[in-house]
C-alpha positions, 0 to 999 in steps of 0.5 A: 454532503458529498465527500471527495478525497484529494491527492496530497504529495502525490508526486512524493509517493510516485511510482505507488501513485502512478497508478492510483489516487494517495487516498487508494494507498493500503496502510494497516489493514484498509486503504485511506479511502476505506477508512475514510468511508468506514468514518464517514459512513458514505462513498467518496470520490476523487480529485486526483490527475486527469489520466486517472479520471476515468477509473477514479471519477470526480463526483462533484455536488453544490455542496462538497467537504474535500479531504486531504487523501494523505490522512488517516481519520480519527474521530476527533479529526472527523468532528474537526471537519465535520464542523466546517461551514461552507467557505471554511477550510481547516488547516493543520499547520501548512497542512490543508486538511479539508475544505468545505466548498460548493465547488471541488477547488481546494484554493477556494475558501473565506475562513482558515481554521486550524486543528490540533488532532494528531493524525496519522498522514502518509507524505512519503514511500517509506512512511507506508512501512514506518506507520504501518503498525500505528495504521494496524492497530487504528483499524484493528479497533475500528474493524472488530468493535462490537464483533466477535471473533471466531474461535481458533483451533486448539491445534495452534500456539497462541500469545494474547489471544484477545488481541487476535481476531479472525473474520468468518470463513478463515482457516488458521491450522498449526500455527504460532501467533504471538499478539504480545507485539500487536493485533493479528487480524485476519480477513474473511476466507483467508487462511494461515498454513501449518508451521507459520509463525507470525508476530503481530502487528499483522493484518492478511486481507480476504482470500489470501495465504500465508504458506507452509513455514512462513515467518513474518515479523510485524509490522506487516500488511497482505492485502487482498488476495495475496500469497506470502511465504518465506521470511517479511519483515515490516513490509506491506503488499497492497494486494493481488500480488504473490511472494509465495516462496522462501526468500526475505522481504523487509521494510519494503512495500509492493504494490498490486498484481506483483509477483516475487519468484522464489528465493528472491531476497532485498537488502533493507540494511547497507553494509556500512550502516549508513542512511538509505537513499531512494530515487525520487521522481520529483528531483530525479535524483536519490534522496536521503530517507533518514532511515538506517532500514529501508528495502524494497519499493515496487509499483503495481504489474512488476515482477522479478524472476528467481534468485533476484537480489535487490540492494537496499532502497532500491525503486522499481517502477509500473511494470517492470520486469526484472530477472538474470544474476547479480544486483540490478541498479537501485532505480528501475525505471517503469517498464524496464526489462532486464537485470544486472547486464541491462535493460531494454523497454518492456513494450506495451503490447507484451506487458498488456498480454502478461497482465491479462494472463495475471488479472485472468488468474484472478478472474479479472481482466484488463479493460480498455481503461486500465490500458488507458492508464498503463499507456500514459505511465509509459508515455511519462516514464520514457525519459528514464528508460 
């Protein structure tokens, strides 16, 4: 069987999905794709936007099982999906969960089946941090089953050690880990430095660092090759990004290749305790999230200078560079350069030059495929600048 993950709710998840398929969103310890590949014990390809095809190609075979890439797997749902015969489509209410078809066409099926399986789904940007606790718990069970945790040094203070898993090569010294409120997972070659205080659910990705004296409240996920410090609460950092210094990040989602300057803060609660509104690329207006707590959404390759202040419910697009005094507006378009005093366009060549330097710091390079994707995003979002 050939497994294909297709996009759903893509436009609701912009600007995060400008640079990736929906299934490559990180929620919990793993991305949604990584979860499916572990459950399926097979590689997947992707049915997504044409401009992303070179980086995320579609593999089509005579027999294909298409799975909704916004849905996180579980054993019961997997059983329902694998039981589908050719021409069957599995629905949960109005949601297409999966389809067994000779072609990579989600509209071509003969028989409609229903599932009553509970599952976690990412439909909106805020789902990423709101549902992160359950996702961490599910991934923790998946990744640690049948495995033995590395022992923690006795210089750490630990609460509920059975709910803590330390992968081989990770370093945790003189830290306080409280797993009574949820599991704590430290991936291989990650490091938790002295004086850090962490309350689960929490996940730290491979080769990532929690800097000295950091205060982290779960549910929080830090992806691979990232550095974090200061105070973080209920946030998800996809990976390859830094919030290495003091400052507050709460109820937020940070993409890849981002940098938060020292002493930068975001508000996650309005002074009048009203529901937070977020910019929506589909309706092109601010939409009510229904949430009292909602902070910063920052897409890939965006940066902010020291002492940046983000208002409640701020959306920062792809490759924006934010700096200066005062609060910038609540929607900062993709490829913007500036701050509260005003914005100009972040020119492509300048953005590429910065991205190349950032990637080189992690022994990676900005190839032509990445440049083509970023160029397309710049073109698609020009009307907002």
